[in-house]
Every structure is written in C-alpha cells, then in structure tokens.
All heavy atoms as TSV, in Angstrom:
chain	resi	resn	atom	element	x	y	z
A	1	MET	N	N	9.649	101.080	30.854
A	1	MET	CA	C	9.916	102.466	30.519
A	1	MET	C	C	10.317	102.548	29.050
A	1	MET	O	O	11.036	101.709	28.546
A	1	MET	CB	C	11.016	102.999	31.428
A	1	MET	CG	C	11.185	104.500	31.317
A	1	MET	SD	S	12.367	105.122	32.523
A	1	MET	CE	C	11.223	105.833	33.674
A	2	GLY	N	N	9.887	103.607	28.342
A	2	GLY	CA	C	10.155	103.769	26.922
A	2	GLY	C	C	11.599	104.125	26.623
A	2	GLY	O	O	12.368	104.497	27.501
A	3	ALA	N	N	11.938	104.004	25.358
A	3	ALA	CA	C	13.315	104.272	24.927
A	3	ALA	C	C	13.615	105.762	24.811
A	3	ALA	O	O	14.767	106.141	24.686
A	3	ALA	CB	C	13.572	103.587	23.585
A	4	GLY	N	N	12.628	106.609	24.847
A	4	GLY	CA	C	12.854	108.048	24.730
A	4	GLY	C	C	12.719	108.524	23.288
A	4	GLY	O	O	12.530	107.732	22.372
A	5	PRO	N	N	12.845	109.824	23.092
A	5	PRO	CA	C	12.590	110.398	21.764
A	5	PRO	C	C	13.726	110.190	20.763
A	5	PRO	O	O	13.553	110.427	19.584
A	5	PRO	CB	C	12.421	111.887	22.060
A	5	PRO	CG	C	13.283	112.110	23.263
A	5	PRO	CD	C	13.147	110.840	24.074
A	6	GLY	N	N	14.885	109.804	21.223
A	6	GLY	CA	C	16.050	109.715	20.343
A	6	GLY	C	C	16.952	110.914	20.573
A	6	GLY	O	O	16.762	111.698	21.503
A	7	ARG	N	N	17.939	111.056	19.704
A	7	ARG	CA	C	18.917	112.140	19.856
A	7	ARG	C	C	18.235	113.493	19.655
A	7	ARG	O	O	17.416	113.654	18.749
A	7	ARG	CB	C	20.035	111.947	18.830
A	7	ARG	CG	C	21.223	112.845	19.056
A	7	ARG	CD	C	22.416	112.397	18.228
A	7	ARG	NE	N	22.187	112.521	16.806
A	7	ARG	CZ	C	22.578	113.556	16.056
A	7	ARG	NH1	N	23.216	114.558	16.603
A	7	ARG	NH2	N	22.324	113.570	14.773
A	8	LEU	N	N	18.617	114.454	20.494
A	8	LEU	CA	C	18.070	115.802	20.408
A	8	LEU	C	C	19.157	116.770	19.964
A	8	LEU	O	O	20.348	116.520	20.171
A	8	LEU	CB	C	17.510	116.243	21.766
A	8	LEU	CG	C	16.383	115.382	22.340
A	8	LEU	CD1	C	16.045	115.844	23.747
A	8	LEU	CD2	C	15.155	115.418	21.446
A	9	MET	N	N	18.748	117.884	19.372
A	9	MET	CA	C	19.675	118.941	18.963
A	9	MET	C	C	19.118	120.272	19.424
A	9	MET	O	O	17.934	120.551	19.266
A	9	MET	CB	C	19.819	118.977	17.439
A	9	MET	CG	C	20.397	117.732	16.824
A	9	MET	SD	S	20.420	117.801	15.015
A	9	MET	CE	C	21.987	118.608	14.757
A	10	GLY	N	N	20.003	121.088	19.999
A	10	GLY	CA	C	19.651	122.452	20.347
A	10	GLY	C	C	20.153	123.385	19.259
A	10	GLY	O	O	20.771	122.949	18.271
A	11	PRO	N	N	19.912	124.675	19.411
A	11	PRO	CA	C	20.358	125.632	18.396
A	11	PRO	C	C	21.853	125.551	18.091
A	11	PRO	O	O	22.245	125.636	16.922
A	11	PRO	CB	C	19.988	126.988	19.001
A	11	PRO	CG	C	18.828	126.682	19.889
A	11	PRO	CD	C	19.113	125.318	20.456
A	12	TRP	N	N	22.687	125.372	19.111
A	12	TRP	CA	C	24.130	125.317	18.869
A	12	TRP	C	C	24.490	124.155	17.956
A	12	TRP	O	O	25.250	124.309	16.996
A	12	TRP	CB	C	24.890	125.208	20.191
A	12	TRP	CG	C	26.378	125.322	20.002
A	12	TRP	CD1	C	27.112	126.466	19.976
A	12	TRP	CD2	C	27.301	124.246	19.793
A	12	TRP	NE1	N	28.445	126.179	19.762
A	12	TRP	CE2	C	28.584	124.810	19.640
A	12	TRP	CE3	C	27.171	122.869	19.707
A	12	TRP	CZ2	C	29.717	124.040	19.422
A	12	TRP	CZ3	C	28.309	122.117	19.494
A	12	TRP	CH2	C	29.557	122.712	19.355
A	13	GLU	N	N	23.944	122.975	18.235
A	13	GLU	CA	C	24.232	121.802	17.421
A	13	GLU	C	C	23.724	121.973	15.996
A	13	GLU	O	O	24.397	121.571	15.033
A	13	GLU	CB	C	23.616	120.537	18.039
A	13	GLU	CG	C	24.265	120.088	19.328
A	13	GLU	CD	C	23.734	120.803	20.561
A	13	GLU	OE1	O	22.770	121.600	20.458
A	13	GLU	OE2	O	24.301	120.577	21.646
A	14	ILE	N	N	22.571	122.584	15.847
A	14	ILE	CA	C	22.021	122.789	14.506
A	14	ILE	C	C	22.867	123.799	13.741
A	14	ILE	O	O	23.150	123.605	12.554
A	14	ILE	CB	C	20.538	123.198	14.571
A	14	ILE	CG1	C	19.713	122.071	15.218
A	14	ILE	CG2	C	20.010	123.514	13.167
A	14	ILE	CD1	C	18.287	122.441	15.530
A	15	CYS	N	N	23.298	124.866	14.402
A	15	CYS	CA	C	24.192	125.839	13.753
A	15	CYS	C	C	25.454	125.153	13.257
A	15	CYS	O	O	25.912	125.398	12.133
A	15	CYS	CB	C	24.570	126.956	14.719
A	15	CYS	SG	S	23.253	128.108	15.105
A	16	GLN	N	N	26.036	124.310	14.105
A	16	GLN	CA	C	27.248	123.589	13.718
A	16	GLN	C	C	26.978	122.670	12.534
A	16	GLN	O	O	27.763	122.605	11.593
A	16	GLN	CB	C	27.781	122.770	14.902
A	16	GLN	CG	C	28.271	123.605	16.054
A	16	GLN	CD	C	29.441	124.482	15.665
A	16	GLN	OE1	O	30.438	123.994	15.173
A	16	GLN	NE2	N	29.298	125.773	15.854
A	17	ARG	N	N	25.871	121.973	12.574
A	17	ARG	CA	C	25.529	121.029	11.505
A	17	ARG	C	C	25.295	121.751	10.186
A	17	ARG	O	O	25.685	121.277	9.125
A	17	ARG	CB	C	24.294	120.223	11.912
A	17	ARG	CG	C	23.834	119.198	10.928
A	17	ARG	CD	C	24.868	118.097	10.738
A	17	ARG	NE	N	24.380	117.135	9.782
A	17	ARG	CZ	C	24.606	117.192	8.470
A	17	ARG	NH1	N	25.321	118.173	7.964
A	17	ARG	NH2	N	24.111	116.269	7.667
A	18	LEU	N	N	24.640	122.929	10.234
A	18	LEU	CA	C	24.349	123.683	9.016
A	18	LEU	C	C	25.514	124.567	8.588
A	18	LEU	O	O	25.546	125.035	7.448
A	18	LEU	CB	C	23.111	124.568	9.227
A	18	LEU	CG	C	21.785	123.846	9.427
A	18	LEU	CD1	C	20.691	124.861	9.745
A	18	LEU	CD2	C	21.418	123.039	8.191
A	19	GLY	N	N	26.432	124.837	9.505
A	19	GLY	CA	C	27.535	125.733	9.193
A	19	GLY	C	C	27.090	127.175	9.079
A	19	GLY	O	O	27.556	127.921	8.216
A	20	VAL	N	N	26.149	127.584	9.955
A	20	VAL	CA	C	25.610	128.943	9.919
A	20	VAL	C	C	25.725	129.591	11.296
A	20	VAL	O	O	25.941	128.912	12.303
A	20	VAL	CB	C	24.127	128.962	9.458
A	20	VAL	CG1	C	23.985	128.394	8.052
A	20	VAL	CG2	C	23.222	128.211	10.428
A	21	SER	N	N	25.552	130.900	11.330
A	21	SER	CA	C	25.556	131.637	12.593
A	21	SER	C	C	24.227	131.433	13.324
A	21	SER	O	O	23.246	130.973	12.746
A	21	SER	CB	C	25.752	133.131	12.328
A	21	SER	OG	O	24.614	133.648	11.657
A	22	ARG	N	N	24.221	131.816	14.581
A	22	ARG	CA	C	22.991	131.705	15.377
A	22	ARG	C	C	21.872	132.571	14.776
A	22	ARG	O	O	20.729	132.137	14.692
A	22	ARG	CB	C	23.292	132.125	16.826
A	22	ARG	CG	C	22.091	132.193	17.718
A	22	ARG	CD	C	21.969	130.980	18.539
A	22	ARG	NE	N	20.778	131.107	19.388
A	22	ARG	CZ	C	20.577	130.397	20.439
A	22	ARG	NH1	N	21.446	129.502	20.802
A	22	ARG	NH2	N	19.487	130.541	21.143
A	23	SER	N	N	22.206	133.777	14.325
A	23	SER	CA	C	21.167	134.640	13.752
A	23	SER	C	C	20.628	134.055	12.449
A	23	SER	O	O	19.430	134.142	12.181
A	23	SER	CB	C	21.679	136.065	13.548
A	23	SER	OG	O	22.767	136.091	12.659
A	24	ARG	N	N	21.503	133.433	11.640
A	24	ARG	CA	C	21.026	132.806	10.400
A	24	ARG	C	C	20.142	131.614	10.731
A	24	ARG	O	O	19.116	131.394	10.091
A	24	ARG	CB	C	22.211	132.384	9.530
A	24	ARG	CG	C	21.792	131.699	8.248
A	24	ARG	CD	C	21.059	132.679	7.321
A	24	ARG	NE	N	20.640	131.984	6.122
A	24	ARG	CZ	C	19.401	132.035	5.634
A	24	ARG	NH1	N	18.476	132.787	6.201
A	24	ARG	NH2	N	19.079	131.361	4.562
A	25	PHE	N	N	20.526	130.838	11.746
A	25	PHE	CA	C	19.688	129.716	12.145
A	25	PHE	C	C	18.311	130.191	12.589
A	25	PHE	O	O	17.296	129.577	12.265
A	25	PHE	CB	C	20.331	128.893	13.270
A	25	PHE	CG	C	19.348	127.957	13.901
A	25	PHE	CD1	C	18.821	126.908	13.183
A	25	PHE	CD2	C	18.902	128.165	15.195
A	25	PHE	CE1	C	17.865	126.059	13.744
A	25	PHE	CE2	C	17.968	127.327	15.764
A	25	PHE	CZ	C	17.450	126.271	15.035
A	26	GLN	N	N	18.249	131.296	13.323
A	26	GLN	CA	C	16.954	131.813	13.762
A	26	GLN	C	C	16.066	132.140	12.567
A	26	GLN	O	O	14.854	131.898	12.610
A	26	GLN	CB	C	17.148	133.036	14.650
A	26	GLN	CG	C	17.728	132.670	16.005
A	26	GLN	CD	C	18.130	133.872	16.835
A	26	GLN	OE1	O	18.357	134.962	16.317
A	26	GLN	NE2	N	18.237	133.670	18.139
A	27	GLN	N	N	16.649	132.649	11.492
A	27	GLN	CA	C	15.885	132.908	10.266
A	27	GLN	C	C	15.389	131.601	9.651
A	27	GLN	O	O	14.232	131.499	9.247
A	27	GLN	CB	C	16.735	133.658	9.245
A	27	GLN	CG	C	17.106	135.057	9.651
A	27	GLN	CD	C	18.111	135.678	8.691
A	27	GLN	OE1	O	18.767	134.989	7.914
A	27	GLN	NE2	N	18.240	136.992	8.760
A	28	ILE	N	N	16.275	130.616	9.592
A	28	ILE	CA	C	15.906	129.314	9.016
A	28	ILE	C	C	14.809	128.655	9.830
A	28	ILE	O	O	13.858	128.088	9.274
A	28	ILE	CB	C	17.154	128.407	8.918
A	28	ILE	CG1	C	18.130	128.963	7.867
A	28	ILE	CG2	C	16.762	126.968	8.591
A	28	ILE	CD1	C	19.500	128.310	7.875
A	29	ALA	N	N	14.903	128.730	11.148
A	29	ALA	CA	C	13.926	128.082	12.025
A	29	ALA	C	C	12.528	128.677	11.873
A	29	ALA	O	O	11.544	128.013	12.222
A	29	ALA	CB	C	14.388	128.161	13.472
A	30	LEU	N	N	12.429	129.892	11.359
A	30	LEU	CA	C	11.115	130.520	11.151
A	30	LEU	C	C	10.425	130.042	9.873
A	30	LEU	O	O	9.231	130.288	9.687
A	30	LEU	CB	C	11.260	132.046	11.103
A	30	LEU	CG	C	11.644	132.706	12.426
A	30	LEU	CD1	C	11.901	134.196	12.214
A	30	LEU	CD2	C	10.558	132.483	13.475
A	31	ARG	N	N	11.156	129.371	9.008
A	31	ARG	CA	C	10.555	128.878	7.764
A	31	ARG	C	C	9.477	127.850	8.080
A	31	ARG	O	O	9.648	126.989	8.951
A	31	ARG	CB	C	11.610	128.218	6.882
A	31	ARG	CG	C	12.639	129.158	6.346
A	31	ARG	CD	C	13.646	128.406	5.514
A	31	ARG	NE	N	14.661	129.311	5.007
A	31	ARG	CZ	C	15.695	128.923	4.298
A	31	ARG	NH1	N	15.870	127.643	4.007
A	31	ARG	NH2	N	16.563	129.805	3.877
A	32	PRO	N	N	8.376	127.906	7.355
A	32	PRO	CA	C	7.315	126.910	7.589
A	32	PRO	C	C	7.785	125.471	7.360
A	32	PRO	O	O	7.263	124.551	7.977
A	32	PRO	CB	C	6.229	127.287	6.580
A	32	PRO	CG	C	6.497	128.712	6.234
A	32	PRO	CD	C	7.974	128.915	6.382
A	33	SER	N	N	8.779	125.296	6.499
A	33	SER	CA	C	9.251	123.940	6.201
A	33	SER	C	C	10.159	123.373	7.297
A	33	SER	O	O	10.357	122.157	7.353
A	33	SER	CB	C	10.017	123.929	4.874
A	33	SER	OG	O	11.206	124.718	4.964
A	34	PHE	N	N	10.733	124.233	8.152
A	34	PHE	CA	C	11.639	123.732	9.178
A	34	PHE	C	C	10.831	123.007	10.248
A	34	PHE	O	O	9.737	123.441	10.611
A	34	PHE	CB	C	12.448	124.879	9.805
A	34	PHE	CG	C	13.648	124.391	10.557
A	34	PHE	CD1	C	14.791	124.007	9.872
A	34	PHE	CD2	C	13.630	124.278	11.930
A	34	PHE	CE1	C	15.904	123.527	10.553
A	34	PHE	CE2	C	14.733	123.806	12.626
A	34	PHE	CZ	C	15.865	123.424	11.930
A	35	PRO	N	N	11.361	121.901	10.772
A	35	PRO	CA	C	10.597	121.138	11.778
A	35	PRO	C	C	10.267	121.966	13.019
A	35	PRO	O	O	11.030	122.840	13.419
A	35	PRO	CB	C	11.539	119.988	12.160
A	35	PRO	CG	C	12.701	120.051	11.251
A	35	PRO	CD	C	12.666	121.331	10.506
A	36	LYS	N	N	9.143	121.669	13.578
A	36	LYS	CA	C	8.757	122.288	14.842
A	36	LYS	C	C	9.627	121.699	15.951
A	36	LYS	O	O	10.017	120.535	15.890
A	36	LYS	CB	C	7.279	122.022	15.158
A	36	LYS	CG	C	6.330	122.572	14.117
A	36	LYS	CD	C	6.363	124.067	14.104
A	36	LYS	CE	C	5.413	124.625	13.059
A	36	LYS	NZ	N	5.946	125.735	12.345
A	37	PRO	N	N	9.941	122.478	16.980
A	37	PRO	CA	C	10.736	121.936	18.084
A	37	PRO	C	C	10.024	120.755	18.746
A	37	PRO	O	O	8.792	120.721	18.834
A	37	PRO	CB	C	10.841	123.102	19.062
A	37	PRO	CG	C	10.516	124.317	18.279
A	37	PRO	CD	C	9.591	123.877	17.188
A	38	TYR	N	N	10.819	119.818	19.203
A	38	TYR	CA	C	10.284	118.690	19.962
A	38	TYR	C	C	9.761	119.195	21.303
A	38	TYR	O	O	8.717	118.775	21.775
A	38	TYR	CB	C	11.380	117.638	20.170
A	38	TYR	CG	C	11.000	116.548	21.131
A	38	TYR	CD1	C	10.055	115.596	20.777
A	38	TYR	CD2	C	11.588	116.465	22.387
A	38	TYR	CE1	C	9.702	114.596	21.656
A	38	TYR	CE2	C	11.239	115.465	23.275
A	38	TYR	CZ	C	10.295	114.533	22.903
A	38	TYR	OH	O	9.944	113.542	23.784
A	39	GLN	N	N	10.513	120.115	21.896
A	39	GLN	CA	C	10.114	120.677	23.178
A	39	GLN	C	C	10.671	122.087	23.319
A	39	GLN	O	O	11.766	122.377	22.845
A	39	GLN	CB	C	10.634	119.822	24.322
A	39	GLN	CG	C	10.093	120.222	25.665
A	39	GLN	CD	C	9.738	119.016	26.499
A	39	GLN	OE1	O	10.449	118.033	26.487
A	39	GLN	NE2	N	8.637	119.103	27.194
A	40	GLU	N	N	9.905	122.953	23.951
A	40	GLU	CA	C	10.350	124.312	24.253
A	40	GLU	C	C	10.596	124.391	25.749
A	40	GLU	O	O	9.669	124.278	26.543
A	40	GLU	CB	C	9.307	125.335	23.802
A	40	GLU	CG	C	9.139	125.352	22.294
A	40	GLU	CD	C	8.272	126.486	21.791
A	40	GLU	OE1	O	8.300	127.579	22.392
A	40	GLU	OE2	O	7.572	126.268	20.797
A	41	LEU	N	N	11.863	124.551	26.091
A	41	LEU	CA	C	12.245	124.673	27.487
A	41	LEU	C	C	12.310	126.149	27.855
A	41	LEU	O	O	12.225	127.013	26.985
A	41	LEU	CB	C	13.605	124.007	27.706
A	41	LEU	CG	C	13.710	122.565	27.194
A	41	LEU	CD1	C	15.133	122.064	27.319
A	41	LEU	CD2	C	12.746	121.662	27.941
A	42	ARG	N	N	12.480	126.449	29.099
A	42	ARG	CA	C	12.539	127.846	29.524
A	42	ARG	C	C	13.687	128.583	28.825
A	42	ARG	O	O	13.539	129.709	28.386
A	42	ARG	CB	C	12.714	127.933	31.033
A	42	ARG	CG	C	12.701	129.370	31.525
A	42	ARG	CD	C	12.725	129.440	33.006
A	42	ARG	NE	N	11.410	129.014	33.497
A	42	ARG	CZ	C	11.088	128.930	34.769
A	42	ARG	NH1	N	11.987	129.202	35.689
A	42	ARG	NH2	N	9.890	128.566	35.133
A	43	ALA	N	N	14.840	127.948	28.709
A	43	ALA	CA	C	16.019	128.616	28.157
A	43	ALA	C	C	16.171	128.458	26.646
A	43	ALA	O	O	16.830	129.275	26.004
A	43	ALA	CB	C	17.275	128.084	28.842
A	44	THR	N	N	15.609	127.407	26.060
A	44	THR	CA	C	15.831	127.159	24.632
A	44	THR	C	C	14.809	126.164	24.100
A	44	THR	O	O	13.954	125.683	24.831
A	44	THR	CB	C	17.275	126.629	24.402
A	44	THR	OG1	O	17.569	126.674	23.018
A	44	THR	CG2	C	17.451	125.226	24.937
A	45	LYS	N	N	14.930	125.871	22.843
A	45	LYS	CA	C	14.110	124.849	22.194
A	45	LYS	C	C	15.030	123.704	21.810
A	45	LYS	O	O	16.222	123.902	21.595
A	45	LYS	CB	C	13.450	125.410	20.935
A	45	LYS	CG	C	12.516	126.564	21.210
A	45	LYS	CD	C	12.007	127.159	19.923
A	45	LYS	CE	C	11.144	128.375	20.228
A	45	LYS	NZ	N	10.696	129.042	19.003
A	46	VAL	N	N	14.463	122.502	21.703
A	46	VAL	CA	C	15.221	121.355	21.225
A	46	VAL	C	C	14.414	120.654	20.131
A	46	VAL	O	O	13.185	120.653	20.158
A	46	VAL	CB	C	15.579	120.360	22.353
A	46	VAL	CG1	C	16.593	120.951	23.297
A	46	VAL	CG2	C	14.355	119.891	23.102
A	47	TRP	N	N	15.154	120.111	19.186
A	47	TRP	CA	C	14.552	119.433	18.046
A	47	TRP	C	C	14.993	117.980	18.036
A	47	TRP	O	O	16.081	117.651	18.512
A	47	TRP	CB	C	15.014	120.074	16.734
A	47	TRP	CG	C	14.406	121.388	16.442
A	47	TRP	CD1	C	13.371	121.636	15.585
A	47	TRP	CD2	C	14.776	122.676	16.959
A	47	TRP	NE1	N	13.086	122.980	15.550
A	47	TRP	CE2	C	13.934	123.642	16.400
A	47	TRP	CE3	C	15.753	123.101	17.871
A	47	TRP	CZ2	C	14.038	124.995	16.687
A	47	TRP	CZ3	C	15.841	124.450	18.167
A	47	TRP	CH2	C	14.987	125.373	17.571
A	48	LEU	N	N	14.182	117.130	17.463
A	48	LEU	CA	C	14.602	115.758	17.221
A	48	LEU	C	C	15.644	115.779	16.112
A	48	LEU	O	O	15.405	116.361	15.041
A	48	LEU	CB	C	13.419	114.886	16.806
A	48	LEU	CG	C	12.356	114.640	17.868
A	48	LEU	CD1	C	11.162	113.929	17.258
A	48	LEU	CD2	C	12.927	113.839	19.021
A	49	ALA	N	N	16.779	115.163	16.345
A	49	ALA	CA	C	17.853	115.152	15.352
A	49	ALA	C	C	17.365	114.528	14.048
A	49	ALA	O	O	17.716	115.002	12.962
A	49	ALA	CB	C	19.063	114.396	15.896
A	50	ALA	N	N	16.539	113.502	14.124
A	50	ALA	CA	C	16.036	112.853	12.913
A	50	ALA	C	C	15.215	113.828	12.066
A	50	ALA	O	O	15.309	113.825	10.835
A	50	ALA	CB	C	15.204	111.626	13.275
A	51	ASP	N	N	14.432	114.690	12.708
A	51	ASP	CA	C	13.636	115.684	11.977
A	51	ASP	C	C	14.545	116.706	11.301
A	51	ASP	O	O	14.326	117.086	10.155
A	51	ASP	CB	C	12.679	116.422	12.916
A	51	ASP	CG	C	11.547	115.549	13.413
A	51	ASP	OD1	O	11.353	114.424	12.898
A	51	ASP	OD2	O	10.844	116.004	14.348
A	52	VAL	N	N	15.577	117.154	12.026
A	52	VAL	CA	C	16.511	118.140	11.475
A	52	VAL	C	C	17.277	117.525	10.301
A	52	VAL	O	O	17.419	118.142	9.249
A	52	VAL	CB	C	17.476	118.662	12.557
A	52	VAL	CG1	C	18.550	119.553	11.948
A	52	VAL	CG2	C	16.702	119.409	13.636
A	53	GLU	N	N	17.759	116.300	10.477
A	53	GLU	CA	C	18.510	115.638	9.403
A	53	GLU	C	C	17.631	115.412	8.174
A	53	GLU	O	O	18.098	115.560	7.042
A	53	GLU	CB	C	19.117	114.328	9.891
A	53	GLU	CG	C	20.195	114.505	10.937
A	53	GLU	CD	C	21.436	115.248	10.450
A	53	GLU	OE1	O	21.671	115.349	9.223
A	53	GLU	OE2	O	22.194	115.741	11.309
A	54	ALA	N	N	16.363	115.075	8.373
A	54	ALA	CA	C	15.446	114.908	7.237
A	54	ALA	C	C	15.245	116.237	6.517
A	54	ALA	O	O	15.213	116.289	5.273
A	54	ALA	CB	C	14.106	114.344	7.722
A	55	TRP	N	N	15.123	117.327	7.271
A	55	TRP	CA	C	14.975	118.649	6.657
A	55	TRP	C	C	16.226	119.002	5.856
A	55	TRP	O	O	16.132	119.501	4.740
A	55	TRP	CB	C	14.695	119.702	7.730
A	55	TRP	CG	C	14.475	121.060	7.155
A	55	TRP	CD1	C	13.279	121.580	6.725
A	55	TRP	CD2	C	15.459	122.069	6.916
A	55	TRP	NE1	N	13.470	122.843	6.233
A	55	TRP	CE2	C	14.804	123.174	6.335
A	55	TRP	CE3	C	16.817	122.147	7.127
A	55	TRP	CZ2	C	15.463	124.330	5.972
A	55	TRP	CZ3	C	17.490	123.302	6.766
A	55	TRP	CH2	C	16.812	124.381	6.199
A	56	ILE	N	N	17.388	118.753	6.438
A	56	ILE	CA	C	18.651	119.036	5.744
A	56	ILE	C	C	18.721	118.244	4.438
A	56	ILE	O	O	19.086	118.788	3.395
A	56	ILE	CB	C	19.854	118.719	6.657
A	56	ILE	CG1	C	19.929	119.749	7.797
A	56	ILE	CG2	C	21.160	118.696	5.860
A	56	ILE	CD1	C	20.935	119.397	8.883
A	57	ALA	N	N	18.372	116.969	4.486
A	57	ALA	CA	C	18.420	116.127	3.290
A	57	ALA	C	C	17.517	116.664	2.184
A	57	ALA	O	O	17.846	116.571	1.000
A	57	ALA	CB	C	18.040	114.691	3.648
A	58	GLU	N	N	16.395	117.251	2.564
A	58	GLU	CA	C	15.433	117.747	1.574
A	58	GLU	C	C	15.733	119.167	1.106
A	58	GLU	O	O	15.479	119.507	-0.043
A	58	GLU	CB	C	14.023	117.693	2.165
A	58	GLU	CG	C	12.950	118.075	1.162
A	58	GLU	CD	C	11.545	117.919	1.717
A	58	GLU	OE1	O	11.366	117.207	2.721
A	58	GLU	OE2	O	10.637	118.517	1.127
A	59	HIS	N	N	16.282	120.005	1.977
A	59	HIS	CA	C	16.376	121.437	1.684
A	59	HIS	C	C	17.782	122.002	1.546
A	59	HIS	O	O	17.926	123.161	1.164
A	59	HIS	CB	C	15.652	122.237	2.774
A	59	HIS	CG	C	14.186	121.950	2.830
A	59	HIS	ND1	N	13.278	122.534	1.985
A	59	HIS	CD2	C	13.478	121.107	3.616
A	59	HIS	CE1	C	12.074	122.082	2.253
A	59	HIS	NE2	N	12.166	121.209	3.243
A	60	ARG	N	N	18.809	121.238	1.855
A	60	ARG	CA	C	20.175	121.770	1.806
A	60	ARG	C	C	21.056	120.877	0.950
A	60	ARG	O	O	20.836	119.676	0.870
A	60	ARG	CB	C	20.788	121.839	3.215
A	60	ARG	CG	C	20.002	122.644	4.220
A	60	ARG	CD	C	20.183	124.094	4.038
A	60	ARG	NE	N	21.522	124.478	4.477
A	60	ARG	CZ	C	21.853	125.681	4.884
A	60	ARG	NH1	N	20.952	126.621	4.937
A	60	ARG	NH2	N	23.083	125.959	5.227
A	61	ARG	N	N	22.091	121.489	0.387
A	61	ARG	CA	C	23.090	120.691	-0.327
A	61	ARG	C	C	23.847	119.852	0.696
A	61	ARG	O	O	24.079	120.316	1.821
A	61	ARG	CB	C	24.079	121.601	-1.054
A	61	ARG	CG	C	23.485	122.274	-2.255
A	61	ARG	CD	C	24.567	122.929	-3.069
A	61	ARG	NE	N	25.444	123.746	-2.254
A	61	ARG	CZ	C	25.630	125.041	-2.384
A	61	ARG	NH1	N	24.984	125.701	-3.315
A	61	ARG	NH2	N	26.452	125.697	-1.596
A	62	PRO	N	N	24.264	118.664	0.319
A	62	PRO	CA	C	25.025	117.827	1.265
A	62	PRO	C	C	26.288	118.557	1.733
A	62	PRO	O	O	26.961	119.228	0.973
A	62	PRO	CB	C	25.395	116.593	0.433
A	62	PRO	CG	C	24.398	116.561	-0.661
A	62	PRO	CD	C	24.036	118.002	-0.948
A	63	ARG	N	N	26.577	118.414	3.016
A	63	ARG	CA	C	27.732	119.068	3.633
A	63	ARG	C	C	28.284	118.103	4.674
A	63	ARG	O	O	27.526	117.548	5.452
A	63	ARG	CB	C	27.253	120.354	4.293
A	63	ARG	CG	C	28.324	121.230	4.848
A	63	ARG	CD	C	27.678	122.461	5.419
A	63	ARG	NE	N	27.545	123.451	4.372
A	63	ARG	CZ	C	27.367	124.727	4.582
A	63	ARG	NH1	N	27.261	125.182	5.799
A	63	ARG	NH2	N	27.286	125.580	3.586
A	64	PRO	N	N	29.601	117.900	4.703
A	64	PRO	CA	C	30.145	116.976	5.701
A	64	PRO	C	C	29.982	117.542	7.112
A	64	PRO	O	O	29.967	118.750	7.300
A	64	PRO	CB	C	31.626	116.875	5.326
A	64	PRO	CG	C	31.907	118.099	4.532
A	64	PRO	CD	C	30.616	118.504	3.867
A	65	PRO	N	N	29.857	116.677	8.102
A	65	PRO	CA	C	29.786	117.157	9.494
A	65	PRO	C	C	31.038	117.976	9.836
A	65	PRO	O	O	32.101	117.780	9.246
A	65	PRO	CB	C	29.729	115.870	10.325
A	65	PRO	CG	C	29.218	114.843	9.372
A	65	PRO	CD	C	29.715	115.239	8.013
A	66	ALA	N	N	30.914	118.864	10.796
A	66	ALA	CA	C	31.982	119.793	11.157
A	66	ALA	C	C	33.257	119.089	11.606
A	66	ALA	O	O	34.349	119.615	11.442
A	66	ALA	CB	C	31.505	120.743	12.250
A	67	ASP	N	N	33.140	117.874	12.161
A	67	ASP	CA	C	34.331	117.197	12.670
A	67	ASP	C	C	35.068	116.385	11.610
A	67	ASP	O	O	36.072	115.763	11.888
A	67	ASP	CB	C	33.980	116.308	13.862
A	67	ASP	CG	C	32.982	115.226	13.514
A	67	ASP	OD1	O	32.336	115.326	12.466
A	67	ASP	OD2	O	32.840	114.278	14.300
A	68	GLU	N	N	34.582	116.413	10.370
A	68	GLU	CA	C	35.273	115.718	9.281
A	68	GLU	C	C	36.080	116.700	8.469
A	68	GLU	O	O	35.688	117.841	8.258
A	68	GLU	CB	C	34.262	115.030	8.353
A	68	GLU	CG	C	33.648	113.800	8.968
A	68	GLU	CD	C	32.773	113.051	7.968
A	68	GLU	OE1	O	32.896	113.310	6.769
A	68	GLU	OE2	O	31.978	112.222	8.408
A	69	ASP	N	N	37.236	116.289	7.993
A	69	ASP	CA	C	38.078	117.146	7.146
A	69	ASP	C	C	37.815	116.900	5.690
A	69	ASP	O	O	37.458	115.939	5.225
A	69	ASP	CB	C	39.551	116.911	7.444
A	69	ASP	CG	C	39.900	117.437	8.843
A	69	ASP	OD1	O	39.220	118.339	9.326
A	69	ASP	OD2	O	40.872	116.933	9.404
C-alpha cells in the first residue's frame, strides 16, 4: 500500500497559515497562481500542504506560523 499524498490542508488551516479571513482566502484561491485542490469533497476542498507552502514561499512575505510568538 502507498504512503499517501502527504499532509493535507483545508480552508481553515490555510486561513490560519496565511493569517487571513475565510472570505479573503476564497479570493486568493481563485487566483490562477494558487494551487488546484488535491481533492474536492462534498463539504469542502483540500490541498496538498506542500503545494500551499510552495505557493506561500513564492507569493507571500515570510510569516511565522500562528502557534509561534
């Protein structure tokens, strides 16, 4: 059996990582440069964390994770 896709992120996790509201994230997710979801479930979409982190590295200023002071 395979190792799986790796860590996944939903909208809530991405909002926390970017430090933005859900509505702002929805705007960001519509950008052509933002990664396509790994999977679209009935209730939400999920992204590969590696894809999101790569996008952040290329398109956003560095920002510490929410759990760091």
